[in-house]
N, C-alpha and C positions, 0 to 999 in steps of 0.2 A: 655663341655657337662657333665651334672651330670649323675651318674649311679644309683642314689637312689631317690625315690620319697618321698617327705616330704610335699606335697601340693604346691600350687603356690600363688602368690599375689591375684589371683582372685578366689581361691578355698581353702576352709578351710578343711583340712584333719585331722581327729582324729588320735591319735597314733595307734590304732588298725587297722585302714584302711591303713595307710602307711605301717605297718608291713605286712599286707596281700598282698599289691601290690608288695612289694620288695621280699617277699617269693615266689610269683608266678613267678616273673622274674628270681630269682635265680634257682628255680626248673625247669624252662622252661615248666611250665604247664599252661593251661588256667586258668585265674582267673574268677570264677563264682561269680557274685555279685547279691545278692537278696536284696529286700527291698521294702517298699511300694512306689507307684508312687510319684515322686516329691522329692525323697531324693538324687538326684544327681548322679544316676548310669551311665547314658549316658554321662553326663558332666565329670565324673571321667575319662573315656577313653580319652576324648579330653585333659584334663589337664595332664594326664600321658604322652601323646604324646608330649605336649608342654614342660613339665618338663624334659623329657629324650631326647628332641631334635630329635624326630622321626616323620616321616610323619604318618598321620592317614588315615586308610581305613575303612569306615563305611559300614556295611552290615545290613540294616534295615529289620528285619524279619516281614513278614505279615502272615495272616492265610493261604494264598495260596502258600507261599514260600516252595520250595523243596530244599533239600540239594544239589542236582545236580546243581542247579543254582549258587551255590557258587563256583563250580568248573568251569563249562563251559556249554554253550548251543549250540547245533547243529541245525542250521536252515535248515532242509531237505526240507521244503516247498519252500523256496526261491531258493534253488539249483535246484529243479525240474522245477520251473518256468523258471529259467535262461537257463536250458538245452533245454527247449522247444523253447526258443527264440534264441538259438544258441550263447549264451554268452560264451566267452572264460574263464570267471571266474570259470566255473564249473570244469575245469581241476585241480584246486587246492582246496581241501576240506577245507583248512584253511580259505578260504574266507568266509566260512559259520559257523565258530566257534566263538562264543562270549565269551570272557574271563570273568569269575566270580570274585568275590572279593577275594576268596582264591588264585586263580591263580595270580591275581594282587599282592597280598601280597608275594607270593612265588617267583615271578620273580623280585621283587623290588631290585634295586641295593644296597640299604642300609636297615638295619633293620627297620621295621615299627611296629606300633601298629594296630592290627586288632580288630575292635569292631564288635561283633555279637550281635546286639541289640534286646532285647525282644524275646529270643529264645523260650519262652513258648507260644508264639502266634501261632506257626506253629503246624503241626501234631505231635503227640506223637513220631513218628518214626524219626522225623527230627534230634534230637540230636544223636541218635544211628547211623544214616546214615553218620555222620561226624566223627565217632570215629577213623576209620583207618587213614583218612587224617590228623586229628589233632595229632594223635600219631606218624605216620611215617613222617609227613611233606612232603608227596608226593602223587601223584595220576596219574592214567593212562588215556590217551586220546585214546579211542578205534578207533575213526575215522582216526587218523593219526598214531597210533601205538607208540606214544612217551610217555615218563614218565616225568611229571613236578615235580621237586624236589625243595624245598625251598633253595634259595641261602643263606638266613639268616633266622633263626627261628624267626618268628614274636612274639611280645608280644600280646597274645590273651586275650581279655577281653570280657566276655559273661555276658549279663544282663538278669535278669528274674524278672517279677513282681509277681511270685508265683501263677500264674493263674492255673497251673497244675503241677503235680508231674513230675520230670525229671527222666529218667531211672537210675538205680543204676550203670550200667556200665559206663555211661557218668559221673556221679558224682564222681566215683572213680578216674577219670583222671583229675579232676579239683582241684584247691585250692579254697576253699569256703570262702566267707565272706558275712555276713548279715549286711547291713548298718542300724543301729538303727536310729530311728527318733532323731534328735538333741535335747539335753537337752537345757535349757534356756540359759546357758552360751555359749554353742557352737552356738546356734542360734543368740545370740547377736554378736558373732564374725563374723558369716556369713553376718548378716545385715550390720555390719560396713564395710565389704569389698565392698558392693554394694552402701551403703549410708554413706560415711565416715563423713559427716557433720550433721547427724541427732542428734537432741538434746537428751541428756540422759533421761530427764523426759518423753518425748514423746515415746522414745524407750521402756523404762521400762513399761509404762502404756499400750502401744500397745501389747507388748509381754505377759504381764500378762493376758490381755483380750484374746489374741490368744490361749494361753495354756489352759485357763479356757474353751474356746469354744471347743477345741479339746478333752477335758476330759469329756464333757457332755455325760451322759449315753444315749444310744439310737441313737447316731449320725450315720447316714448311711455312709457318706463319710467324713472322717476327712481331713481338709485342710492340704496341704503339704507345704514344704519349698518354692517352687516356688509361691504358692498362697499367702503366707504371704509377700513375697517380692513385689508381685503385689499390695497387700493391702497397704503396707507402701508407695509405690510409689504414690498411689492415695492420701493417707493422707498428704504426703508432697506437692503434687500438689495443694491440696485444702487448704494448710496451716492451718491444724487443730491443735489444742492444746491438751494437755493431758485432760483438762477440757471438751473439745468437745467429748472425748471418754467415759466420765463417763456415767453411766446409767441414763436415765431420769425418771425411775420408771414406764414407760409405756411399755417398750420393753427390752428384754434381748439381742436383736440383736445388734451387733456393727455397727457403722457407715460404710457405703459402704460395707455392708456384702456380696454383690454379688460377690466380689473378693474371698471370703472365702467359702461360702456355694453354692454348685453347683446343688442342686436339691430341689424341693418343699417340700419333706418330712422333710428335715433338717430345712428349714425355718419354717414350721408348728410346728416342735418340739419346737423351741424356743418361738414361739407364745403361745403354750400351757403352757410352763413353766412360761412365763410371766403372763398368765391369772391365773394360779394356785397360783403364788406368790402374786398377788393382792387380790385373794379371801381369803388368809390366814391372811390378815392384819385386 
């Protein structure tokens, strides 16, 4: 089992990202990973777990998620119903406590990677409500009077899409890393992982068009890494050549652009640019 993360065969990690992961593991602090959607934040946790030989526990945060759910939930309604029915289960309150993801990570027999995914989707108080538990690696169960302490301190990876500002007190307790969008050389390496047999000429032409599209001024939603991989998969399935991707003079939109552009505003933007380009001739 390796003790350092350097990426995996299926995940290209830049040097600064590997440094951040290993620093967080050494400091035993949560790693807070930010970056635009599609840059591999969630996948990072899965690959860190695989690389370090640790089980992965995923907590996918939603807008309705409360911090308490990560610890445990007490189903008082079911207990009341069972008591009315004379069910003997009511004599043990533990029958009505559902363990959350932090509880599962704390009681694991071996060290695990705990992913708290998209923390910024929840209420602004959500991160603060987890401060003590993530600091002390323990929490109290009021219904049973017991304290649940981590057998092994998990590697905690927290992702954020930067949808809202996170509290300063929470940020102070994390090691922070921002995943920048890959440059063309890194993207080329990422593509090679997924499509090792892609021809160099097609890859070069496709990535040139992709980065030109991303840099178009006024684009509402820039296509991500996952979207360029989808696009390349379609290009290969259609057996398109580099010549097929060249502009035909009538449109600035790339072939199969629906894999890259996900709203009508951006499609109309390229249609207007094409019209302006023809008008200037």
